[in-house]
N, C-alpha and C positions, 0 to 999 in steps of 0.2 A: 502496502498500498504506501504508494507515495506519500512523502513529511512525517515518516512515522520512525526516521531514525536509521541509522546505520544497520547495514542487513551484512552484507560481505563482499568481500574486495576480488575480480579472478582471482588470485592468487589463492585465495581459503575455499574459495569452491576446487580448484588443482586440488589443492590439498587434501579438501573432504575426500573427492574425488578418487584418487593414491588410494586413500585410508582402506574405502571400501575395495577397492580391486584387492591390497592385498590381504584383507582379511575373507574374501574369498577363495583367493588362492592358500591360503592358509587353511581355510574349511576344505577347500576340492584334493589336498593333498593329504588330510587325514581318509575322507571321503573312500578316495582311492584306495587307502591302507588298511578298510574295513572300520573306522571307528564308527560308534553310534552316536547318535545324539549327546548322549549322556558323556562319551569319552571328548565329543569335542567345546562344551562347556567347561569339564574338568582343565581340559588342555589351558583355557583361559586364554586364547588365543590374540584376543582385543587387547592385553594389560597394557603391551605400551600406549595405547590411545587411551587407555579407559579414563585420564587426568584432562586432558582435551573435551573427548566425545562421547566416556560413559555416564551411565545412569544405572541406581540400583533402583528409586523408585519413580513414578512416575505414570505420563500414559503410555509410553516408548525409551523401556529400559537398555541397559547392552544385552540379558538374556535375552530377549524377545528382538534386537538385532541379530542376534547366534544361530538363532533358530528362523528365524526368517530367511537367513543364507542357505542355513541348511538346508528345509526345506525346497528352496531355490533349483537344489542344486540336487536332491532327489525325487523332483515331482510331485511331493505329496501337496494333498490339498486339500 
């Protein structure tokens, strides 16, 4: 919404996109090795991004994000 403050610049959008790709690749590697969703969550594959992007409560948590990535790669709906 214009006029409602700072949103993000191009660098921040690229940085976020890179994080999403890295997490996707980590989940994919674990899936290829036969890991379950519980194992992927236990591996804390987002740990290096948690301080910047992570959340333990609210409408969208880190655990929900990891589950969504896992589900998208296993075609679970």
